[in-house]
TIDREN-491419 format. One line per 2 residues: number of its first residue (from 1); for each residue x, y, z of C-alpha. Coordinates in nm, 3 decimals. Example, Ala and Ser with C-alpha at 12.3 -4.5 7.8 and 13.67 -1.06 7.14 Angstrom:
REM TIDREN-491419
1	1.230 -0.450 0.780 ~ 1.367 -0.106 0.714
***
This chain:
REM TIDREN-491419
1	3.583 -2.783 3.711 ~ 3.266 -2.518 3.650
3	3.022 -2.585 3.930 ~ 2.696 -2.775 3.841
5	2.355 -2.510 3.835 ~ 2.185 -2.501 4.153
7	1.879 -2.701 4.165 ~ 1.657 -2.409 4.205
9	1.846 -2.182 3.907 ~ 1.565 -2.215 3.683
11	1.320 -2.050 3.924 ~ 1.528 -1.748 3.865
13	1.397 -1.630 3.530 ~ 1.131 -1.504 3.561
15	0.890 -1.605 3.290 ~ 0.950 -1.997 3.386
17	0.905 -1.906 3.788 ~ 0.553 -1.776 3.743
19	0.453 -2.078 3.488 ~ 0.607 -2.295 3.707
21	0.438 -2.183 3.993 ~ 0.100 -2.149 3.793
23	0.124 -2.491 3.697 ~ 0.189 -2.613 4.072
25	-0.135 -2.495 4.137 ~ -0.272 -2.708 3.823
27	-0.109 -3.012 3.929 ~ -0.260 -2.957 4.298
29	-0.631 -2.921 4.162 ~ -0.536 -3.236 3.945
31	-0.446 -3.450 4.233 ~ -0.765 -3.309 4.423
33	-0.975 -3.394 4.137 ~ -0.811 -3.756 4.130
35	-0.858 -3.813 4.499 ~ -1.239 -3.696 4.467
37	-1.339 -3.899 4.159 ~ -1.181 -4.219 4.286
39	-1.324 -4.149 4.666 ~ -1.712 -4.117 4.493
41	-1.620 -4.465 4.312 ~ -1.540 -4.611 4.643
43	-1.874 -4.498 4.798 ~ -2.068 -4.568 4.543
45	-1.940 -4.900 4.427 ~ -1.768 -5.196 4.565
47	-1.533 -5.272 4.229 ~ -1.165 -5.284 4.203
49	-1.155 -5.260 3.865 ~ -1.400 -4.916 3.856
51	-1.181 -4.732 4.126 ~ -0.867 -4.842 3.909
53	-1.062 -4.700 3.583 ~ -1.031 -4.348 3.715
55	-0.663 -4.379 3.631 ~ -0.710 -4.520 3.286
57	-0.928 -4.232 3.211 ~ -0.729 -4.000 3.312
59	-0.432 -4.143 3.120 ~ -0.582 -4.252 2.795
61	-0.687 -3.952 2.624 ~ -0.299 -3.921 2.614
63	-0.263 -4.239 2.408 ~ -0.493 -4.138 2.180
65	-0.432 -3.760 2.149 ~ -0.028 -3.749 2.216
67	0.091 -3.697 1.898 ~ -0.141 -3.522 1.738
69	-0.116 -3.262 2.025 ~ 0.256 -3.271 1.961
71	0.205 -3.213 1.602 ~ -0.030 -2.898 1.728
73	0.241 -2.767 1.992 ~ 0.521 -2.803 1.717
75	0.313 -2.603 1.432 ~ 0.110 -2.340 1.613
77	0.190 -2.076 1.857 ~ 0.252 -2.264 2.199
79	0.094 -2.053 2.442 ~ -0.197 -1.958 2.246
81	-0.265 -2.320 2.223 ~ -0.218 -2.341 2.605
83	-0.461 -2.081 2.665 ~ -0.746 -2.239 2.473
85	-0.716 -2.581 2.626 ~ -0.672 -2.413 2.994
87	-1.026 -2.231 2.896 ~ -1.166 -2.574 2.762
89	-1.042 -2.738 3.105 ~ -1.220 -2.452 3.323
91	-1.543 -2.525 3.139 ~ -1.507 -2.925 3.181
93	-1.438 -2.848 3.573 ~ -1.715 -2.604 3.618
95	-1.995 -2.860 3.480 ~ -1.824 -3.146 3.690
97	-1.890 -2.898 3.968 ~ -2.210 -2.818 3.928
99	-2.338 -3.180 3.855 ~ -2.194 -3.329 4.190
101	-2.322 -3.065 4.430 ~ -2.661 -3.127 4.263
103	-2.651 -3.491 4.285 ~ -2.634 -3.604 3.926
105	-2.326 -3.749 3.912 ~ -2.348 -4.125 3.817
107	-2.022 -4.352 3.772 ~ -2.035 -4.328 3.419
109	-2.075 -3.973 3.372 ~ -1.802 -3.913 3.617
111	-1.577 -4.131 3.426 ~ -1.644 -3.938 3.112
113	-1.573 -3.593 3.236 ~ -1.251 -3.727 3.371
115	-1.145 -3.867 3.012 ~ -1.263 -3.468 2.922
117	-0.978 -3.374 3.156 ~ -0.729 -3.569 3.037
119	-0.785 -3.483 2.722 ~ -0.720 -3.146 2.805
121	-0.402 -3.248 2.968 ~ -0.328 -3.450 2.651
123	-0.300 -3.094 2.440 ~ -0.129 -2.948 2.753
125	0.187 -3.167 2.818 ~ 0.354 -3.156 2.467
127	0.301 -2.762 2.458 ~ 0.446 -2.705 2.812
129	0.751 -2.933 2.784 ~ 0.859 -2.795 2.446
131	0.827 -2.470 2.587 ~ 1.072 -2.531 2.879
133	1.425 -2.533 2.649 ~ 1.287 -2.179 2.511
135	1.250 -2.087 2.886 ~ 1.575 -2.189 3.055
137	1.941 -2.241 2.904 ~ 2.044 -2.577 2.773
139	2.290 -2.625 3.099 ~ 1.991 -2.603 3.338
141	1.723 -2.804 3.155 ~ 1.774 -3.092 3.348
143	1.735 -2.912 3.706 ~ 1.402 -2.778 3.509
145	1.315 -3.156 3.480 ~ 1.361 -3.201 3.814
147	1.184 -2.893 3.935 ~ 0.890 -3.060 3.704
149	0.906 -3.349 3.943 ~ 0.937 -3.125 4.182
151	0.603 -2.971 4.058 ~ 0.405 -3.291 4.064
153	0.505 -3.438 4.361 ~ 0.447 -3.109 4.577
155	0.122 -3.165 4.436 ~ 0.093 -3.521 4.553
157	0.193 -3.442 4.871 ~ -0.044 -3.114 4.884
159	-0.338 -3.192 4.698 ~ -0.462 -3.569 4.859
161	-0.424 -3.421 5.223 ~ -0.614 -3.089 5.154
163	-0.869 -3.306 4.892 ~ -0.934 -3.542 5.182
165	-0.993 -3.291 5.456 ~ -1.260 -3.138 5.228
167	-1.434 -3.434 5.119 ~ -1.441 -3.586 5.416
169	-1.635 -3.194 5.550 ~ -1.750 -3.074 5.230
171	-1.790 -3.293 4.992 ~ -1.620 -3.392 4.656
173	-1.767 -3.110 4.452 ~ -1.609 -2.833 4.608
175	-1.240 -2.988 4.537 ~ -1.382 -3.027 4.186
177	-1.458 -2.627 4.215 ~ -1.107 -2.562 4.378
179	-0.932 -2.777 4.043 ~ -1.146 -2.602 3.830
181	-1.001 -2.273 3.992 ~ -0.642 -2.360 3.915
183	-0.713 -2.381 3.555 ~ -0.824 -2.058 3.537
185	-0.507 -1.925 3.709 ~ -0.285 -2.109 3.476
187	-0.509 -1.934 3.203 ~ -0.445 -1.603 3.390
189	-0.063 -1.626 3.372 ~ -0.053 -1.748 3.023
191	-0.210 -1.504 2.901 ~ -0.022 -1.215 3.108
193	0.312 -1.388 2.966 ~ 0.464 -1.208 2.652
195	0.709 -1.405 2.489 ~ 0.975 -1.289 2.267
197	0.867 -1.279 1.907 ~ 1.024 -1.505 1.708
199	1.050 -1.516 1.321 ~ 1.062 -1.770 1.089
201	1.088 -1.777 0.730 ~ 0.941 -2.124 0.692
203	0.593 -2.172 0.687 ~ 0.447 -2.400 0.922
205	0.403 -2.766 0.842 ~ 0.085 -2.934 0.756
207	-0.093 -3.103 1.005 ~ -0.135 -3.465 0.866
209	0.269 -3.445 0.747 ~ 0.358 -3.330 1.082
211	0.203 -3.613 1.267 ~ 0.386 -3.839 0.993
213	0.702 -3.660 1.053 ~ 0.702 -3.686 1.434
215	0.646 -4.055 1.418 ~ 0.917 -4.103 1.131
217	1.163 -3.954 1.366 ~ 1.091 -4.162 1.659
219	1.077 -4.481 1.468 ~ 1.427 -4.427 1.321
221	1.595 -4.296 1.613 ~ 1.753 -4.553 1.864
223	1.792 -4.287 2.149 ~ 1.413 -4.238 2.193
225	1.319 -4.585 2.141 ~ 1.549 -4.699 2.415
227	1.462 -4.410 2.654 ~ 1.046 -4.511 2.571
229	1.142 -4.871 2.670 ~ 1.329 -4.788 2.974
231	0.987 -4.552 3.103 ~ 0.761 -4.828 2.993
233	0.912 -5.163 3.165 ~ 0.935 -4.956 3.491
235	0.592 -4.768 3.439 ~ 0.371 -5.057 3.405
237	0.474 -5.237 3.706 ~ 0.478 -4.879 3.914
239	0.093 -4.822 3.794 ~ -0.021 -5.087 4.081
241	0.097 -4.831 4.304 ~ -0.098 -4.578 4.189
243	-0.435 -4.794 4.084 ~ -0.467 -4.961 4.399
245	-0.356 -4.754 4.689 ~ -0.675 -4.624 4.731
247	-0.811 -4.976 4.799 ~ -0.495 -5.026 5.010
249	-0.630 -4.726 5.218 ~ -1.008 -4.812 5.184
251	-1.022 -5.193 5.269 ~ -0.682 -5.327 5.385
253	-0.615 -5.041 5.673 ~ -0.978 -4.874 5.697
255	-0.868 -4.560 5.633 ~ -1.109 -4.257 5.510
257	-1.081 -3.994 5.264 ~ -0.813 -3.808 5.485
259	-0.602 -4.123 5.554 ~ -0.582 -4.218 5.218
261	-0.491 -3.848 5.143 ~ -0.199 -3.890 5.376
263	-0.086 -4.175 5.192 ~ -0.027 -3.957 4.862
265	0.118 -3.708 5.080 ~ 0.396 -3.969 5.185
267	0.473 -4.068 4.812 ~ 0.474 -3.689 4.730
269	0.713 -3.619 5.032 ~ 0.946 -3.870 4.897
271	0.945 -3.745 4.573 ~ 1.026 -3.394 4.653
273	1.315 -3.515 4.872 ~ 1.441 -3.735 4.568
275	1.430 -3.451 4.322 ~ 1.625 -3.220 4.546
277	1.892 -3.518 4.609 ~ 1.896 -3.575 4.219
279	2.171 -3.323 4.123 ~ 2.387 -3.470 4.369
281	2.322 -3.865 4.234 ~ 2.309 -3.702 3.887
283	2.644 -3.640 3.939 ~ 2.821 -3.988 4.101
285	2.600 -4.231 3.909 ~ 2.517 -4.301 3.560
287	2.137 -4.277 3.437 ~ 2.138 -4.643 3.404
289	2.287 -4.700 3.778 ~ 1.987 -4.441 3.875
291	1.751 -4.696 3.708 ~ 1.873 -4.945 3.871
293	1.882 -4.802 4.221 ~ 1.502 -4.705 4.179
295	1.407 -4.998 4.031 ~ 1.507 -5.211 4.318
297	1.368 -4.997 4.537 ~ 1.033 -4.990 4.405
299	1.035 -5.354 4.349 ~ 1.063 -5.368 4.767
301	0.796 -5.133 4.825 ~ 0.570 -5.315 4.577
303	0.631 -5.644 4.777 ~ 0.596 -5.452 5.165
305	0.241 -5.274 5.015 ~ 0.107 -5.630 4.915
307	0.231 -5.800 5.216 ~ 0.191 -5.530 5.505
309	-0.108 -5.441 5.690 ~ 0.049 -5.183 5.940
311	-0.016 -4.794 5.849 ~ 0.285 -4.702 5.982
313	0.469 -4.948 5.791 ~ 0.305 -4.831 5.442
315	0.356 -4.495 5.519 ~ 0.730 -4.532 5.559
317	0.763 -4.799 5.238 ~ 0.575 -4.471 5.061
319	0.840 -4.272 5.069 ~ 1.155 -4.430 4.916
321	0.883 -4.517 4.603 ~ 0.842 -4.105 4.569
323	1.241 -4.114 4.563 ~ 1.244 -4.418 4.317
325	0.958 -4.260 4.085 ~ 1.118 -3.931 4.079
327	1.466 -4.045 4.015 ~ 1.308 -4.240 3.703
329	1.088 -4.012 3.515 ~ 1.301 -3.709 3.579
331	1.591 -3.895 3.454 ~ 1.400 -4.007 3.149
333	1.237 -3.693 3.053 ~ 1.554 -3.475 3.082
335	1.762 -3.753 2.856 ~ 1.404 -3.666 2.605
337	1.450 -3.300 2.591 ~ 1.830 -3.279 2.566
339	1.812 -3.518 2.307 ~ 1.526 -3.383 2.097
341	1.561 -3.128 1.789 ~ 1.335 -2.812 1.839
343	1.182 -2.875 1.507 ~ 1.010 -3.199 1.651
345	1.041 -3.145 2.037 ~ 0.693 -3.118 2.104
347	0.626 -3.452 1.898 ~ 0.888 -3.640 2.057
349	0.810 -3.529 2.394 ~ 0.430 -3.652 2.279
351	0.545 -3.976 2.248 ~ 0.706 -3.993 2.569
353	0.361 -3.870 2.713 ~ 0.183 -4.129 2.510
355	0.382 -4.413 2.648 ~ 0.378 -4.280 2.970
357	0.013 -4.250 3.032 ~ -0.052 -4.587 2.819
359	0.192 -4.786 3.016 ~ 0.005 -4.665 3.305
361	-0.373 -4.688 3.186 ~ -0.327 -5.004 3.033
363	-0.122 -5.134 3.416 ~ -0.398 -4.955 3.578
365	-0.645 -5.171 3.415 ~ -0.471 -5.500 3.451
367	-0.369 -5.440 3.821 ~ -0.729 -5.365 3.892
369	-0.868 -5.686 3.726 ~ -0.592 -5.882 3.897
371	-0.705 -5.767 4.247 ~ -1.064 -5.858 4.147
373	-0.987 -6.175 4.044 ~ -0.660 -6.271 4.287
375	-0.712 -5.990 4.547 ~ -0.449 -5.721 4.659
377	-0.156 -5.928 4.788 ~ -0.124 -6.148 4.459
379	-0.185 -5.810 4.241 ~ 0.106 -5.632 4.437
381	0.325 -5.947 4.397 ~ 0.302 -5.994 4.037
383	0.369 -5.594 3.982 ~ 0.683 -5.642 4.211
385	0.806 -5.937 4.009 ~ 0.751 -5.795 3.715
387	0.938 -5.434 3.802 ~ 1.272 -5.708 3.882
389	1.239 -5.851 3.545 ~ 1.249 -5.504 3.400
391	1.545 -5.404 3.625 ~ 1.737 -5.692 3.490
393	1.730 -5.619 3.161 ~ 1.924 -5.301 3.192
395	2.197 -5.580 3.125 ~ 2.124 -5.637 2.782
397	1.912 -5.240 2.692 ~ 2.092 -4.951 2.934
399	2.024 -4.604 2.855 ~ 2.240 -4.468 2.544
401	2.477 -4.245 2.657 ~ 2.420 -3.887 2.448
403	2.683 -3.666 2.613 ~ 2.845 -3.663 2.338
405	2.606 -3.589 2.099 ~ 2.567 -3.270 1.916
407	2.211 -3.157 1.905 ~ 2.240 -2.815 1.803
409	2.068 -2.724 1.475 ~ 2.304 -2.740 1.158
411	2.215 -2.585 0.813 ~ 2.531 -2.719 0.607
413	2.349 -2.878 0.291 ~ 2.409 -2.628 -0.013
415	2.091 -2.517 -0.150 ~ 1.961 -2.715 -0.465
417	1.946 -2.535 -0.803 ~ 1.687 -2.641 -1.009
419	1.614 -2.577 -1.354 ~ 1.225 -2.678 -1.235
421	1.026 -2.471 -0.996 ~ 0.820 -2.758 -0.794
423	0.560 -2.646 -0.599 ~ 0.609 -2.681 -0.243
425	0.366 -3.008 -0.166 ~ 0.447 -3.182 -0.467
427	0.591 -3.518 -0.440 ~ 0.767 -3.765 -0.424
429	1.079 -3.619 -0.441 ~ 1.370 -3.900 -0.544
431	1.709 -3.773 -0.415 ~ 2.058 -3.950 -0.548
433	2.358 -3.884 -0.415 ~ 2.676 -4.043 -0.617
435	2.987 -4.113 -0.382 ~ 3.325 -4.197 -0.533
437	3.462 -4.459 -0.319 ~ 3.828 -4.639 -0.321
439	3.793 -5.042 -0.320 ~ 3.978 -5.051 0.031
441	3.723 -4.825 0.157 ~ 3.422 -4.962 0.052
443	3.320 -5.221 0.367 ~ 3.426 -4.897 0.598
445	3.191 -4.676 0.350 ~ 2.847 -4.884 0.377
447	2.929 -4.929 0.761 ~ 2.947 -4.527 0.803
449	2.630 -4.453 0.611 ~ 2.393 -4.667 0.819
451	2.408 -4.370 1.051 ~ 2.312 -4.173 0.727
453	2.059 -4.386 0.654 ~ 1.917 -4.299 1.036
455	1.934 -3.920 0.980 ~ 1.763 -3.943 0.652
457	1.483 -4.134 0.779 ~ 1.462 -3.933 1.131
459	1.424 -3.615 0.913 ~ 1.205 -3.661 0.613
461	1.289 -3.957 0.386 ~ 1.044 -4.256 0.394
463	1.253 -4.510 0.199 ~ 1.643 -4.539 0.134
465	1.884 -4.732 0.014 ~ 2.265 -4.781 -0.130
467	2.388 -4.900 -0.425 ~ 2.691 -4.968 -0.618
469	2.718 -4.807 -0.978 ~ 2.677 -5.077 -1.264
471	2.795 -4.833 -1.527 ~ 3.068 -4.654 -1.273
473	3.270 -4.917 -1.084 ~ 3.381 -4.758 -0.761
475	3.073 -4.545 -0.753 ~ 2.783 -4.594 -0.453
477	2.477 -4.414 -0.539 ~ 2.275 -4.341 -0.196
479	1.886 -4.320 -0.331 ~ 1.602 -4.167 -0.058
481	1.246 -4.083 -0.142 ~ 1.119 -3.771 0.062
483	0.707 -3.707 0.033 ~ 0.717 -3.372 -0.098
485	0.920 -3.099 -0.191 ~ 0.860 -2.902 0.105
487	0.981 -3.184 0.346 ~ 1.317 -3.197 0.126
489	1.378 -2.792 0.148 ~ 1.314 -2.875 0.540
491	1.577 -3.101 0.547 ~ 1.811 -2.833 0.398
493	1.693 -2.559 0.637 ~ 1.626 -2.656 1.032
495	1.624 -3.025 1.077 ~ 1.952 -3.162 1.078
497	2.191 -3.163 1.369 ~ 2.539 -3.146 1.450
499	2.519 -3.520 1.481 ~ 2.368 -3.569 1.165
501	2.678 -3.348 1.000 ~ 2.931 -3.586 1.196
503	2.772 -3.902 1.100 ~ 2.775 -3.762 0.722
505	3.151 -3.625 0.783 ~ 3.240 -3.998 0.879
507	3.114 -4.141 0.531 ~ 3.259 -3.830 0.338
509	3.594 -3.916 0.506 ~ 3.602 -4.262 0.320
511	3.495 -4.114 -0.007 ~ 3.731 -4.048 -0.322
513	3.624 -3.685 -0.370 ~ 3.301 -3.459 -0.343
515	2.931 -3.603 -0.357 ~ 2.736 -3.546 -0.640
517	2.358 -3.473 -0.578 ~ 2.047 -3.510 -0.821
519	1.660 -3.426 -0.736 ~ 1.423 -3.598 -0.942
521	1.068 -3.472 -0.973 ~ 0.789 -3.669 -1.008
523	0.617 -3.672 -1.334 ~ 0.282 -3.773 -1.269
***
């Protein structure tokens, strides 16, 4: 048996290691920024909802911009895109710092600039996530995902603790300045990195077409939809922890900013421990079992946070909360990275980030409003009940097994030979494929074509149908509509995977001879 790669193996790759360290510094700065913004609002207002909205302001831009961000990351140079975005974040961070230090930072402006920082993060996440499979070998992707969780949770352990000390001694402005400095560091490391040149014969996709193609891929991929569902059912109730923890610290436990930092650090320590244990747990348990255990742990933690008033008990409860958080999010993130083909990887990951952020933004707003109305105890117990209900749904909606799916690119369609020379952006294009099928194989053939239908719709088709030939008994005709000739050429040259090929081969094995393809171009 081949030994599993070490949890630290990706860090042996210099390019990945340097970028990971720079991103770790940026994550620390982001957590310092979050603590600074929340604590400013705790001091300036008595509204639970306003404090919780800091998380909404940070994550809502991801909901709004994730899919366009993914389209940009799939069509532009990802390194240059990241450098431009980080430069923008430096500028926003400096503005936030100067206004805070000069005493011109009302709550509305603070939330506005927090939203701007969230917009930069929305543009960063898909490009960075899509770069990872180009930096590390495929067998190490799961460990790279776990290292991403370690980065985030080391930041959660260090950032809030440092922020708490600095806020108590110097105020939030210094915290915001250090956050801007971490963006500058990440920009410098990206500028120094020189990835190998990759040449491609295909022209970049047009932006609007790329956005639509990414949406179609997710809509017609059962595996991706199931991953997004499982993430949502965990994140909506789980967001109560992050949204209400500053209120637990300040109102329930009577802690200052330093004590709040200690609570966040406890979650971070638990998450780092969970990330280190994750390779062993993944080797023993299925992903569905991991989600089950994590959901039960988080349910218990939410109940404890709602009911206990002991600082020591809360700190102890937050340790397994960190373990559970990283178990779920590392598992679903790795599943997405391993499943998505390269041509749509950033867009698929962008949709994941959109669900990730949207679930937390909506959850934070709901739990803050519920706490304002019914109190912290009721909000935490309601979140615990909802988390338990989500765990129960694993019986009917488990994670789908993708271990046997071939995700390697596969260009196996014959090149079309046309007498006409269509413009790349001319459309629509109607493709018909005629299959001779024996009567005894007709039902099984029609069943096999369901997988082919999903493949066509994922890779470019907007409509698909399977018909019987009226003039030729024993013939089936597959017809699908593609928006442009360029989209159809991309089906030929880069969008199909080994799994798509296997689906077609299962259908072709039931046909009585080779299929005949025709391409009908728009006459309008």
